[in-house]
TIPAMI-109723 format. One line per 10 residues: number of its first residue (from 1); their letters; for each residue z, x, y of N, C-alpha, C, O, CB. Coordinates in nm, 3 decimals. Glycine has a CB too. Example, Ala and Ser with C-alpha at 12.3 -4.5 7.8 and 13.67 -1.06 7.14 Angstrom:
BEGIN
1	as	0.780/1.319/-0.569/0.780/1.230/-0.450/0.780/1.320/-0.330/0.846/1.424/-0.332/0.905/1.131/-0.447  0.708/1.285/-0.225/0.714/1.367/-0.106/0.787/1.290/0.003/0.804/1.341/0.114/0.572/1.408/-0.060
***
This chain:
BEGIN
1	xxxxxxxxxx	1.727/-0.562/-2.666/1.847/-0.478/-2.594/1.871/-0.349/-2.697/1.888/-0.338/-2.819/2.007/-0.582/-2.577  1.863/-0.271/-2.603/1.897/-0.102/-2.711/1.991/-0.119/-2.739/2.064/-0.212/-2.705/1.904/0.058/-2.662  2.022/0.003/-2.836/2.178/0.043/-2.925/2.259/0.103/-2.795/2.329/0.196/-2.834/2.161/0.192/-3.081  2.268/0.088/-2.705/2.331/0.149/-2.612/2.410/0.069/-2.541/2.531/0.075/-2.519/2.256/0.210/-2.539  2.295/-0.037/-2.494/2.316/-0.168/-2.439/2.400/-0.198/-2.504/2.515/-0.157/-2.486/2.222/-0.260/-2.432  2.369/-0.269/-2.591/2.417/-0.369/-2.706/2.589/-0.300/-2.783/2.677/-0.365/-2.840/2.260/-0.369/-2.849  2.582/-0.148/-2.752/2.709/-0.124/-2.769/2.804/-0.136/-2.661/2.915/-0.187/-2.672/2.717/-0.016/-2.814  2.759/-0.089/-2.563/2.859/-0.074/-2.394/2.863/-0.268/-2.414/2.969/-0.299/-2.358/2.724/0.023/-2.174  2.807/-0.375/-2.458/2.840/-0.536/-2.410/2.945/-0.524/-2.512/3.053/-0.576/-2.482/2.708/-0.683/-2.428  2.938/-0.467/-2.625/3.057/-0.477/-2.733/3.158/-0.447/-2.657/3.241/-0.535/-2.633/3.055/-0.383/-2.862
11	xxxxxxxxxx	3.172/-0.329/-2.608/3.318/-0.263/-2.533/3.372/-0.350/-2.461/3.491/-0.382/-2.460/3.307/-0.141/-2.435  3.262/-0.403/-2.382/3.319/-0.494/-2.249/3.362/-0.621/-2.319/3.463/-0.658/-2.259/3.191/-0.533/-2.115  3.329/-0.725/-2.439/3.407/-0.842/-2.463/3.538/-0.788/-2.530/3.633/-0.866/-2.536/3.327/-0.950/-2.552  3.552/-0.634/-2.594/3.669/-0.594/-2.687/3.787/-0.589/-2.523/3.898/-0.641/-2.516/3.631/-0.399/-2.804  3.733/-0.530/-2.438/3.804/-0.517/-2.313/3.869/-0.633/-2.243/3.967/-0.625/-2.169/3.720/-0.465/-2.226  3.773/-0.791/-2.291/3.793/-0.846/-2.210/3.896/-0.974/-2.331/3.923/-1.094/-2.325/3.650/-0.870/-2.117  3.919/-0.882/-2.410/4.008/-0.965/-2.534/3.932/-1.101/-2.619/3.970/-1.218/-2.628/4.157/-1.037/-2.452  3.819/-1.036/-2.670/3.705/-1.158/-2.689/3.764/-1.140/-2.854/3.782/-1.030/-2.905/3.489/-1.121/-2.641  3.784/-1.245/-2.910/3.856/-1.195/-3.044/3.742/-1.220/-3.155/3.786/-1.213/-3.270/4.012/-1.289/-3.082  3.606/-1.248/-3.144/3.544/-1.206/-3.227/3.481/-1.093/-3.232/3.427/-1.066/-3.339/3.489/-1.272/-3.246
21	xxxxxxxxxx	3.469/-0.973/-3.096/3.456/-0.864/-3.079/3.555/-0.766/-3.183/3.539/-0.675/-3.264/3.471/-0.857/-2.944  3.675/-0.855/-3.117/3.774/-0.767/-3.263/3.788/-0.741/-3.372/3.833/-0.640/-3.426/3.857/-0.782/-3.295  3.738/-0.860/-3.424/3.699/-0.905/-3.564/3.618/-0.805/-3.605/3.643/-0.740/-3.706/3.628/-1.041/-3.576  3.505/-0.783/-3.520/3.344/-0.704/-3.574/3.420/-0.565/-3.579/3.398/-0.507/-3.685/3.169/-0.706/-3.436  3.507/-0.494/-3.491/3.512/-0.413/-3.463/3.640/-0.370/-3.598/3.611/-0.290/-3.688/3.517/-0.416/-3.314  3.724/-0.411/-3.593/3.806/-0.424/-3.757/3.726/-0.380/-3.871/3.747/-0.281/-3.941/3.846/-0.587/-3.805  3.601/-0.494/-3.887/3.507/-0.506/-4.034/3.438/-0.393/-4.030/3.412/-0.349/-4.142/3.394/-0.636/-4.054  3.385/-0.306/-3.908/3.339/-0.216/-3.894/3.375/-0.083/-3.909/3.295/-0.001/-3.955/3.313/-0.237/-3.823  3.513/-0.048/-3.866/3.572/0.032/-3.830/3.719/0.058/-3.930/3.745/0.173/-3.966/3.578/-0.001/-3.696  3.796/-0.044/-3.964/3.897/-0.035/-4.029/3.895/0.044/-4.180/4.008/0.065/-4.224/3.933/-0.162/-4.030
31	xxxxxxxxxx	3.780/0.090/-4.266/3.804/0.172/-4.398/3.741/0.275/-4.324/3.718/0.351/-4.418/3.736/0.124/-4.556  3.698/0.333/-4.226/3.684/0.450/-4.178/3.839/0.535/-4.124/3.884/0.648/-4.142/3.581/0.422/-4.067  3.879/0.433/-4.064/4.027/0.472/-4.028/4.114/0.519/-4.139/4.169/0.626/-4.165/4.098/0.356/-3.967  4.110/0.422/-4.186/4.169/0.388/-4.326/4.183/0.553/-4.427/4.276/0.629/-4.456/4.040/0.257/-4.410  4.010/0.546/-4.457/3.988/0.692/-4.481/4.062/0.816/-4.436/4.128/0.903/-4.493/3.880/0.712/-4.439  4.032/0.795/-4.336/4.097/0.913/-4.242/4.255/0.955/-4.295/4.293/1.057/-4.353/4.108/0.850/-4.067  4.324/0.846/-4.254/4.454/0.847/-4.258/4.513/0.922/-4.401/4.614/0.991/-4.413/4.495/0.699/-4.240  4.356/0.859/-4.561/4.453/0.869/-4.700/4.409/1.038/-4.699/4.486/1.112/-4.760/4.396/0.749/-4.877  4.288/1.099/-4.633/4.246/1.205/-4.641/4.328/1.327/-4.577/4.296/1.445/-4.584/4.131/1.187/-4.600  4.463/1.259/-4.501/4.538/1.375/-4.461/4.704/1.355/-4.475/4.802/1.416/-4.433/4.496/1.408/-4.311
41	xxxxxxxxxx	4.684/1.247/-4.548/4.855/1.209/-4.599/4.880/1.328/-4.666/4.904/1.286/-4.779/4.888/1.063/-4.716  4.888/1.420/-4.670/4.926/1.562/-4.748/5.050/1.558/-4.816/5.062/1.610/-4.927/4.938/1.685/-4.651  5.153/1.493/-4.752/5.302/1.465/-4.790/5.306/1.345/-4.867/5.374/1.253/-4.821/5.399/1.447/-4.666  5.214/1.320/-5.031/5.235/1.242/-5.130/5.358/1.168/-5.067/5.341/1.075/-4.988/5.251/1.316/-5.266  5.498/1.216/-5.110/5.636/1.127/-5.069/5.598/1.011/-4.976/5.619/0.892/-5.000/5.755/1.223/-4.984  5.517/1.081/-4.823/5.509/0.969/-4.744/5.407/0.800/-4.760/5.412/0.691/-4.703/5.470/1.044/-4.633  5.360/0.836/-4.821/5.224/0.712/-4.917/5.357/0.632/-4.998/5.346/0.513/-5.029/5.061/0.824/-5.087  5.473/0.705/-5.025/5.589/0.571/-5.112/5.625/0.490/-4.988/5.677/0.378/-4.989/5.774/0.641/-5.202  5.588/0.567/-4.872/5.707/0.451/-4.759/5.616/0.405/-4.673/5.665/0.327/-4.592/5.852/0.529/-4.649  5.499/0.425/-4.659/5.380/0.379/-4.570/5.275/0.406/-4.618/5.261/0.522/-4.658/5.370/0.426/-4.447
51	xxxxxxxxxx	5.143/0.294/-4.637/5.000/0.320/-4.635/4.932/0.311/-4.581/4.946/0.269/-4.466/4.947/0.294/-4.682  4.829/0.343/-4.628/4.678/0.376/-4.469/4.678/0.225/-4.394/4.614/0.213/-4.290/4.437/0.411/-4.552  4.738/0.131/-4.439/4.686/0.015/-4.360/4.831/-0.014/-4.280/4.814/-0.107/-4.202/4.617/-0.126/-4.464  4.956/0.033/-4.277/5.068/0.078/-4.211/4.965/0.135/-4.052/4.937/0.106/-3.936/5.168/0.217/-4.324  4.951/0.204/-4.131/4.874/0.334/-3.948/4.793/0.233/-3.933/4.839/0.136/-3.872/4.756/0.543/-3.959  4.682/0.225/-3.972/4.546/0.150/-3.983/4.649/0.066/-3.834/4.675/0.096/-3.718/4.483/0.041/-4.180  4.678/-0.047/-3.928/4.731/-0.163/-3.798/4.782/-0.113/-3.699/4.781/-0.192/-3.605/4.839/-0.264/-3.828  4.835/0.002/-3.672/4.871/0.034/-3.536/4.791/0.132/-3.460/4.801/0.166/-3.342/4.998/0.078/-3.535  4.694/0.179/-3.572/4.608/0.216/-3.461/4.478/0.119/-3.380/4.409/0.150/-3.282/4.550/0.334/-3.520  4.477/0.029/-3.441/4.402/-0.088/-3.387/4.483/-0.180/-3.274/4.429/-0.231/-3.177/4.363/-0.179/-3.513
61	xxxxxxxxxx	4.603/-0.187/-3.302/4.700/-0.253/-3.211/4.650/-0.128/-3.061/4.540/-0.125/-3.004/4.908/-0.246/-3.294  4.745/-0.059/-3.038/4.724/0.066/-2.961/4.548/0.036/-2.893/4.518/0.035/-2.774/4.744/0.224/-3.086  4.466/0.017/-2.994/4.330/0.055/-2.950/4.279/-0.062/-2.878/4.183/-0.050/-2.802/4.235/0.096/-3.070  4.338/-0.175/-2.898/4.319/-0.312/-2.840/4.383/-0.317/-2.712/4.302/-0.342/-2.622/4.374/-0.424/-2.927  4.472/-0.304/-2.683/4.549/-0.299/-2.552/4.511/-0.186/-2.500/4.483/-0.208/-2.382/4.698/-0.305/-2.558  4.495/-0.077/-2.527/4.455/0.041/-2.445/4.306/0.007/-2.387/4.254/0.016/-2.276/4.457/0.185/-2.539  4.263/-0.036/-2.512/4.073/-0.092/-2.461/4.091/-0.229/-2.332/4.011/-0.248/-2.240/3.959/-0.199/-2.660  4.200/-0.299/-2.356/4.208/-0.469/-2.287/4.243/-0.372/-2.138/4.205/-0.433/-2.038/4.380/-0.624/-2.368  4.291/-0.269/-2.114/4.340/-0.216/-1.988/4.248/-0.108/-1.938/4.268/-0.057/-1.828/4.482/-0.162/-2.003  4.125/-0.063/-2.032/4.036/-0.076/-1.963/4.011/0.116/-1.957/3.909/0.178/-1.924/4.077/-0.180/-1.825
71	xxxxxxxxxx	4.116/0.157/-1.993/4.141/0.293/-2.054/4.032/0.385/-2.063/3.995/0.452/-1.967/4.190/0.281/-2.185  3.975/0.391/-2.184/3.866/0.405/-2.257/3.713/0.375/-2.178/3.683/0.265/-2.131/3.893/0.314/-2.374  3.616/0.510/-2.173/3.512/0.513/-2.141/3.394/0.501/-2.275/3.351/0.606/-2.323/3.517/0.625/-2.060  3.376/0.451/-2.295/3.290/0.425/-2.414/3.143/0.411/-2.441/3.101/0.296/-2.442/3.326/0.330/-2.453  3.097/0.462/-2.453/2.924/0.440/-2.424/2.843/0.474/-2.526/2.724/0.443/-2.518/2.862/0.526/-2.308  2.896/0.550/-2.654/2.859/0.538/-2.779/2.913/0.524/-2.912/3.022/0.560/-2.958/2.810/0.608/-2.784  2.817/0.464/-2.965/2.941/0.448/-3.129/2.998/0.546/-3.209/3.076/0.527/-3.303/2.878/0.382/-3.256  2.946/0.676/-3.159/3.011/0.795/-3.180/3.154/0.823/-3.159/3.239/0.859/-3.240/2.953/0.874/-3.114  3.167/0.790/-2.980/3.244/0.833/-2.949/3.369/0.739/-3.008/3.484/0.783/-3.005/3.217/0.859/-2.825  3.340/0.612/-3.060/3.435/0.532/-3.059/3.500/0.592/-3.222/3.622/0.601/-3.231/3.378/0.363/-3.033
81	xxxxxxxxxx	3.425/0.627/-3.327/3.481/0.755/-3.424/3.543/0.809/-3.392/3.660/0.809/-3.429/3.425/0.843/-3.467  3.495/0.883/-3.309/3.578/1.021/-3.283/3.706/0.981/-3.259/3.802/1.031/-3.318/3.530/1.114/-3.158  3.720/0.854/-3.138/3.827/0.821/-3.102/3.923/0.765/-3.161/4.040/0.786/-3.128/3.813/0.776/-3.031  3.892/0.693/-3.248/3.976/0.624/-3.367/4.033/0.708/-3.494/4.125/0.680/-3.571/3.883/0.515/-3.430  3.951/0.813/-3.489/3.957/0.929/-3.583/4.099/0.997/-3.581/4.195/1.015/-3.656/3.845/1.035/-3.543  4.035/1.039/-3.386/4.174/1.101/-3.329/4.373/1.014/-3.318/4.488/1.057/-3.315/4.112/1.126/-3.159  4.309/0.885/-3.317/4.424/0.770/-3.277/4.492/0.802/-3.450/4.606/0.824/-3.490/4.344/0.555/-3.228  4.391/0.794/-3.503/4.450/0.761/-3.693/4.508/0.904/-3.715/4.612/0.881/-3.775/4.289/0.721/-3.849  4.499/1.013/-3.702/4.574/1.168/-3.719/4.700/1.156/-3.628/4.814/1.149/-3.674/4.468/1.316/-3.659  4.664/1.152/-3.465/4.789/1.119/-3.433/4.874/1.007/-3.448/4.990/1.022/-3.412/4.788/1.133/-3.341
91	xxxxxxxxxx	4.837/0.887/-3.500/4.990/0.758/-3.567/5.025/0.864/-3.728/5.130/0.866/-3.793/4.896/0.496/-3.640  4.910/0.936/-3.753/4.980/0.974/-3.884/5.089/1.082/-3.859/5.178/1.089/-3.944/4.872/1.031/-3.992  5.094/1.174/-3.745/5.146/1.291/-3.729/5.292/1.203/-3.659/5.403/1.247/-3.691/5.040/1.413/-3.631  5.286/1.093/-3.573/5.367/1.044/-3.565/5.458/0.995/-3.663/5.579/1.015/-3.654/5.333/0.993/-3.510  5.422/0.949/-3.729/5.494/0.854/-3.865/5.551/0.990/-3.944/5.667/1.007/-3.907/5.353/0.739/-3.988  5.525/1.054/-4.004/5.524/1.168/-4.057/5.683/1.234/-3.961/5.797/1.243/-4.006/5.353/1.246/-4.034  5.630/1.271/-3.816/5.766/1.264/-3.776/5.902/1.217/-3.755/6.007/1.279/-3.740/5.759/1.270/-3.732  5.885/1.132/-3.757/5.968/0.980/-3.719/6.053/1.010/-3.874/6.175/1.001/-3.878/5.839/0.785/-3.704  5.980/1.043/-3.986/6.042/1.007/-4.127/6.122/1.149/-4.129/6.220/1.158/-4.203/5.917/0.976/-4.274  6.076/1.275/-4.036/6.129/1.387/-4.076/6.257/1.387/-3.998/6.371/1.408/-4.041/6.039/1.504/-4.056
101	xxxxxxxxxx	6.223/1.362/-3.886/6.384/1.315/-3.815/6.461/1.232/-3.860/6.574/1.277/-3.844/6.386/1.258/-3.693  6.463/1.137/-3.908/6.539/1.053/-3.967/6.643/1.117/-4.063/6.755/1.078/-4.094/6.456/0.962/-4.027  6.536/1.286/-4.123/6.590/1.266/-4.248/6.622/1.172/-4.375/6.738/1.164/-4.413/6.657/1.289/-4.224  6.525/1.103/-4.437/6.544/1.035/-4.493/6.513/1.124/-4.617/6.437/1.220/-4.624/6.494/0.925/-4.456  6.590/1.071/-4.712/6.553/1.099/-4.856/6.471/1.028/-4.901/6.517/0.933/-4.964/6.643/1.094/-4.943  6.323/1.038/-4.891/6.228/1.009/-4.951/6.209/0.896/-5.080/6.161/0.782/-5.082/6.201/1.118/-4.976  6.270/0.982/-5.183/6.303/0.902/-5.309/6.374/0.784/-5.317/6.330/0.686/-5.377/6.365/0.970/-5.387  6.501/0.786/-5.249/6.616/0.691/-5.229/6.562/0.576/-5.205/6.581/0.473/-5.269/6.710/0.722/-5.124  6.430/0.603/-5.028/6.393/0.499/-4.925/6.333/0.424/-5.000/6.363/0.305/-5.015/6.314/0.532/-4.805  6.215/0.500/-5.075/6.104/0.428/-5.156/6.184/0.318/-5.271/6.150/0.203/-5.297/6.003/0.559/-5.244
111	xxxxxxxxxx	6.274/0.379/-5.316/6.293/0.245/-5.423/6.364/0.154/-5.341/6.383/0.056/-5.412/6.385/0.271/-5.574  6.423/0.131/-5.213/6.486/0.031/-5.101/6.387/-0.026/-5.037/6.314/0.025/-4.952/6.577/0.094/-4.992  6.384/-0.147/-5.084/6.328/-0.278/-4.977/6.346/-0.264/-4.892/6.251/-0.224/-4.825/6.359/-0.399/-4.970  6.509/-0.287/-4.803/6.549/-0.273/-4.733/6.464/-0.157/-4.610/6.435/-0.185/-4.493/6.656/-0.264/-4.794  6.444/-0.048/-4.669/6.399/0.054/-4.603/6.214/0.041/-4.539/6.157/0.057/-4.431/6.431/0.173/-4.712  6.178/0.006/-4.675/6.077/-0.056/-4.599/6.051/-0.120/-4.551/5.943/-0.096/-4.496/6.024/-0.073/-4.609  6.096/-0.220/-4.530/6.068/-0.384/-4.452/6.068/-0.273/-4.365/5.955/-0.234/-4.337/6.185/-0.552/-4.438  6.205/-0.180/-4.290/6.234/-0.149/-4.161/6.090/-0.124/-4.117/6.016/-0.190/-4.045/6.339/-0.029/-4.143  6.072/-0.005/-4.184/5.921/0.070/-4.159/5.798/-0.043/-4.145/5.744/-0.051/-4.035/5.879/0.178/-4.306  5.759/-0.118/-4.237/5.634/-0.246/-4.173/5.673/-0.296/-4.094/5.582/-0.320/-4.015/5.582/-0.364/-4.244
121	xxxxxxxxxx	5.804/-0.349/-4.046/5.857/-0.395/-3.902/5.754/-0.285/-3.813/5.642/-0.309/-3.768/6.059/-0.367/-3.874  5.812/-0.190/-3.805/5.710/-0.087/-3.680/5.607/-0.145/-3.683/5.626/-0.199/-3.575/5.667/0.081/-3.704  5.529/-0.176/-3.708/5.329/-0.141/-3.730/5.307/-0.358/-3.712/5.354/-0.449/-3.781/5.253/-0.029/-4.010  5.220/-0.360/-3.593/5.198/-0.480/-3.590/5.145/-0.593/-3.708/5.049/-0.544/-3.766/5.130/-0.470/-3.501  5.159/-0.649/-3.730/5.086/-0.744/-3.843/4.905/-0.789/-3.843/4.852/-0.785/-3.732/5.173/-0.894/-3.826  4.834/-0.822/-3.938/4.727/-0.808/-3.925/4.671/-0.930/-3.818/4.572/-0.931/-3.745/4.679/-0.797/-4.056  4.782/-1.040/-3.843/4.719/-1.132/-3.706/4.718/-1.083/-3.593/4.632/-1.093/-3.506/4.784/-1.253/-3.671  4.849/-1.008/-3.592/4.840/-0.943/-3.439/4.749/-0.862/-3.391/4.698/-0.863/-3.279/4.937/-0.872/-3.408  4.732/-0.793/-3.475/4.600/-0.714/-3.446/4.455/-0.841/-3.399/4.393/-0.856/-3.294/4.560/-0.612/-3.619  4.448/-0.894/-3.496/4.334/-0.960/-3.496/4.340/-1.078/-3.355/4.247/-1.090/-3.275/4.321/-1.029/-3.653
131	xxxxxxxxxx	4.432/-1.133/-3.349/4.414/-1.254/-3.246/4.440/-1.144/-3.135/4.344/-1.126/-3.060/4.534/-1.410/-3.255  4.541/-1.076/-3.113/4.573/-0.988/-3.002/4.639/-1.027/-2.836/4.701/-0.979/-2.741/4.445/-0.930/-2.987  4.547/-1.200/-2.909/4.619/-1.253/-2.702/4.773/-1.251/-2.703/4.820/-1.238/-2.589/4.579/-1.472/-2.634  4.871/-1.260/-2.809/5.019/-1.265/-2.764/5.057/-1.115/-2.734/5.140/-1.094/-2.645/5.122/-1.335/-2.885  5.012/-1.027/-2.791/4.982/-0.878/-2.767/4.935/-0.804/-2.626/4.978/-0.698/-2.582/4.878/-0.852/-2.858  4.831/-0.894/-2.566/4.735/-0.836/-2.480/4.840/-0.902/-2.381/4.885/-0.825/-2.296/4.557/-0.875/-2.487  4.896/-1.064/-2.377/4.994/-1.115/-2.256/5.102/-1.016/-2.251/5.123/-0.956/-2.146/5.062/-1.271/-2.278  5.169/-0.994/-2.352/5.260/-0.939/-2.337/5.279/-0.826/-2.263/5.381/-0.809/-2.197/5.288/-0.933/-2.423  5.154/-0.714/-2.270/5.093/-0.605/-2.234/5.052/-0.619/-2.071/5.049/-0.534/-1.983/4.974/-0.584/-2.332  5.028/-0.735/-2.070/4.969/-0.705/-1.878/5.065/-0.793/-1.827/5.062/-0.809/-1.705/4.778/-0.765/-1.810
141	xxxxxxxxxx	5.192/-0.884/-1.925/5.350/-0.888/-1.800/5.435/-0.793/-1.783/5.544/-0.820/-1.733/5.463/-0.989/-1.828  5.399/-0.642/-1.824/5.455/-0.558/-1.841/5.433/-0.505/-1.730/5.530/-0.458/-1.671/5.439/-0.506/-1.938  5.290/-0.495/-1.661/5.229/-0.442/-1.583/5.278/-0.444/-1.438/5.315/-0.556/-1.402/5.122/-0.485/-1.603  5.286/-0.352/-1.350/5.320/-0.398/-1.183/5.170/-0.485/-1.171/5.069/-0.474/-1.240/5.339/-0.229/-1.037  5.196/-0.569/-1.063/5.071/-0.639/-0.991/4.942/-0.516/-0.959/4.823/-0.545/-0.945/5.135/-0.714/-0.824  4.996/-0.383/-0.953/4.887/-0.302/-0.895/4.818/-0.263/-1.066/4.717/-0.255/-1.135/4.956/-0.145/-0.779  4.897/-0.257/-1.062/4.844/-0.155/-1.211/4.774/-0.291/-1.302/4.711/-0.255/-1.401/5.024/-0.055/-1.329  4.779/-0.402/-1.285/4.724/-0.562/-1.359/4.569/-0.536/-1.298/4.465/-0.541/-1.363/4.822/-0.753/-1.281  4.584/-0.509/-1.167/4.486/-0.539/-1.062/4.392/-0.395/-1.132/4.269/-0.399/-1.133/4.557/-0.537/-0.867  4.476/-0.259/-1.193/4.339/-0.170/-1.204/4.259/-0.200/-1.286/4.140/-0.168/-1.280/4.349/-0.042/-1.232
151	xxxxxxxxxx	4.344/-0.306/-1.430/4.321/-0.346/-1.534/4.222/-0.406/-1.538/4.125/-0.383/-1.611/4.397/-0.396/-1.574  4.242/-0.527/-1.427/4.132/-0.647/-1.419/4.030/-0.592/-1.398/3.949/-0.585/-1.491/4.141/-0.754/-1.319  3.995/-0.526/-1.252/3.877/-0.382/-1.241/3.837/-0.344/-1.310/3.716/-0.368/-1.305/3.891/-0.270/-1.206  3.886/-0.244/-1.452/3.807/-0.180/-1.534/3.754/-0.255/-1.645/3.660/-0.227/-1.719/3.867/-0.079/-1.575  3.859/-0.390/-1.641/3.753/-0.526/-1.745/3.677/-0.569/-1.735/3.604/-0.632/-1.812/3.767/-0.632/-1.778  3.675/-0.532/-1.567/3.465/-0.630/-1.522/3.390/-0.545/-1.511/3.276/-0.577/-1.479/3.414/-0.726/-1.354  3.421/-0.391/-1.534/3.298/-0.320/-1.561/3.347/-0.231/-1.454/3.275/-0.132/-1.466/3.143/-0.397/-1.549  3.430/-0.210/-1.355/3.417/-0.128/-1.277/3.387/0.012/-1.282/3.413/0.061/-1.391/3.493/-0.144/-1.234  3.346/0.080/-1.209/3.367/0.244/-1.236/3.503/0.278/-1.172/3.563/0.208/-1.091/3.240/0.347/-1.159  3.545/0.398/-1.223/3.668/0.424/-1.131/3.631/0.482/-1.021/3.738/0.527/-0.981/3.772/0.506/-1.184
161	xxxxxxxxxx	3.529/0.522/-0.924/3.477/0.558/-0.818/3.506/0.410/-0.710/3.578/0.396/-0.611/3.315/0.608/-0.855  3.386/0.282/-0.803/3.409/0.201/-0.720/3.580/0.113/-0.689/3.613/0.033/-0.601/3.302/0.123/-0.758  3.671/0.184/-0.823/3.808/0.146/-0.819/3.897/0.208/-0.705/4.007/0.162/-0.674/3.863/0.180/-0.947  3.851/0.295/-0.657/3.925/0.432/-0.599/3.866/0.336/-0.414/3.926/0.283/-0.320/3.819/0.662/-0.672  3.779/0.352/-0.436/3.701/0.296/-0.296/3.771/0.141/-0.252/3.801/0.110/-0.137/3.507/0.270/-0.334  3.791/0.031/-0.409/3.869/-0.063/-0.320/3.971/-0.078/-0.278/3.993/-0.149/-0.180/3.875/-0.142/-0.342  4.071/-0.004/-0.349/4.212/0.003/-0.365/4.268/0.168/-0.303/4.386/0.200/-0.321/4.245/-0.027/-0.541  4.202/0.233/-0.256/4.220/0.340/-0.217/4.280/0.482/-0.317/4.338/0.449/-0.421/4.291/0.299/-0.118  4.270/0.616/-0.292/4.272/0.700/-0.367/4.136/0.784/-0.413/4.016/0.769/-0.391/4.331/0.641/-0.453  4.202/0.866/-0.476/4.060/0.932/-0.583/4.068/0.837/-0.704/4.161/0.768/-0.746/4.080/1.128/-0.653
171	xxxxxxxxxx	3.957/0.852/-0.742/3.934/0.807/-0.874/4.003/0.872/-0.975/4.030/0.793/-1.066/3.808/0.814/-0.905  4.051/1.011/-0.999/4.073/1.058/-1.054/4.278/0.985/-1.095/4.340/0.946/-1.194/4.009/1.186/-0.999  4.304/1.005/-0.955/4.485/0.903/-0.951/4.461/0.798/-1.029/4.528/0.771/-1.128/4.552/0.820/-0.781  4.342/0.717/-0.981/4.391/0.540/-1.059/4.351/0.570/-1.219/4.408/0.510/-1.310/4.262/0.360/-0.984  4.256/0.659/-1.241/4.269/0.632/-1.427/4.398/0.748/-1.442/4.408/0.759/-1.564/4.080/0.693/-1.553  4.449/0.794/-1.410/4.572/0.867/-1.457/4.699/0.748/-1.446/4.778/0.742/-1.541/4.602/1.016/-1.350  4.712/0.672/-1.350/4.787/0.560/-1.276/4.816/0.465/-1.416/4.923/0.446/-1.474/4.681/0.473/-1.137  4.663/0.407/-1.449/4.616/0.343/-1.525/4.672/0.372/-1.698/4.722/0.291/-1.776/4.481/0.361/-1.487  4.640/0.525/-1.721/4.695/0.603/-1.838/4.816/0.633/-1.845/4.875/0.634/-1.953/4.644/0.711/-1.856  4.873/0.662/-1.732/5.028/0.594/-1.736/5.118/0.506/-1.749/5.236/0.516/-1.783/5.066/0.594/-1.688
181	xxxxxxxxxx	5.040/0.398/-1.711/5.101/0.263/-1.750/5.028/0.171/-1.916/5.049/0.063/-1.971/5.066/0.160/-1.592  4.975/0.243/-1.930/4.918/0.215/-2.085/5.025/0.276/-2.192/5.076/0.217/-2.286/4.754/0.300/-2.113  5.050/0.438/-2.142/5.155/0.527/-2.206/5.286/0.421/-2.278/5.324/0.393/-2.392/5.220/0.638/-2.070  5.335/0.377/-2.098/5.498/0.354/-2.093/5.465/0.208/-2.131/5.569/0.151/-2.162/5.598/0.384/-1.927  5.356/0.128/-2.140/5.379/-0.032/-2.201/5.371/-0.037/-2.344/5.427/-0.120/-2.416/5.266/-0.142/-2.151  5.275/0.089/-2.391/5.258/0.055/-2.575/5.408/0.138/-2.640/5.437/0.122/-2.759/5.065/0.158/-2.665  5.499/0.228/-2.546/5.586/0.245/-2.575/5.694/0.145/-2.568/5.785/0.150/-2.651/5.592/0.331/-2.533  5.692/0.041/-2.462/5.799/-0.019/-2.432/5.767/-0.133/-2.570/5.875/-0.174/-2.611/5.810/-0.071/-2.259  5.643/-0.194/-2.651/5.595/-0.283/-2.724/5.619/-0.172/-2.857/5.621/-0.226/-2.967/5.440/-0.345/-2.675  5.631/-0.071/-2.854/5.691/-0.036/-3.015/5.551/0.021/-3.024/5.540/0.079/-3.133/5.748/-0.182/-3.149
191	xxxxxxxxx	5.450/0.027/-2.960/5.321/0.084/-3.050/5.300/0.193/-3.073/5.216/0.224/-3.157/5.210/0.063/-3.013  5.392/0.315/-2.982/5.356/0.445/-2.926/5.512/0.486/-2.979/5.610/0.411/-2.973/5.306/0.457/-2.738  5.511/0.581/-3.016/5.654/0.665/-2.966/5.711/0.725/-2.866/5.817/0.730/-2.803/5.672/0.747/-3.013  5.545/0.796/-2.876/5.619/0.948/-2.734/5.479/0.940/-2.671/5.380/0.872/-2.695/5.675/1.183/-2.808  5.516/1.058/-2.558/5.404/1.049/-2.454/5.270/1.137/-2.473/5.179/1.178/-2.401/5.465/1.089/-2.320  5.309/1.146/-2.613/5.152/1.188/-2.666/5.048/1.077/-2.678/4.926/1.068/-2.697/5.157/1.251/-2.817  5.127/1.018/-2.664/4.997/0.823/-2.680/4.939/0.853/-2.819/4.982/0.928/-2.906/4.794/0.795/-2.524  4.804/0.758/-2.817/4.735/0.717/-2.932/4.629/0.771/-2.937/4.560/0.777/-3.039/4.715/0.594/-2.947  4.596/0.825/-2.817/4.422/0.916/-2.832/4.348/0.926/-2.689/4.238/0.979/-2.680/4.286/0.810/-2.947
***
């Protein structure tokens, strides 16, 4: 099997919610994501409030639900790397904005365990990321019937043109419909803050 075919199969397994594929993705890419976050964590006061693992878990949770919804078209490992790095940067900026908006005194908050617990509660636990079943179930339950049908067809490997042929509309309109649905549900589940999304 070629490297590209093997990678396509890997992405297909992630879309299908395969736990072994999810664990493999974490094993392969977690250190890359955390390194990227640490490199860009310029405000050292922020590192007292959350660490690279907090942001990494948030990136992985967002990636898994959006991948399961068929939002990403990934054909090569380099595309996966670029996507995860972009998501990590966006999540870090989002966390920094949140801290700025709340106008926290970083020194006092860093000393307060309750403040740290609140921040930690905002990101999924490793078991939620790895197992993923409950998170994906919640994600699917919040989709409309039509949105769920779009996600299912994408998960089965249908192209956007094929989906438009079956359901009507244009490929671009159907792609945007699913992207908007993923944005909405990610916000509802607390995986993302704003319309800028996670990648």
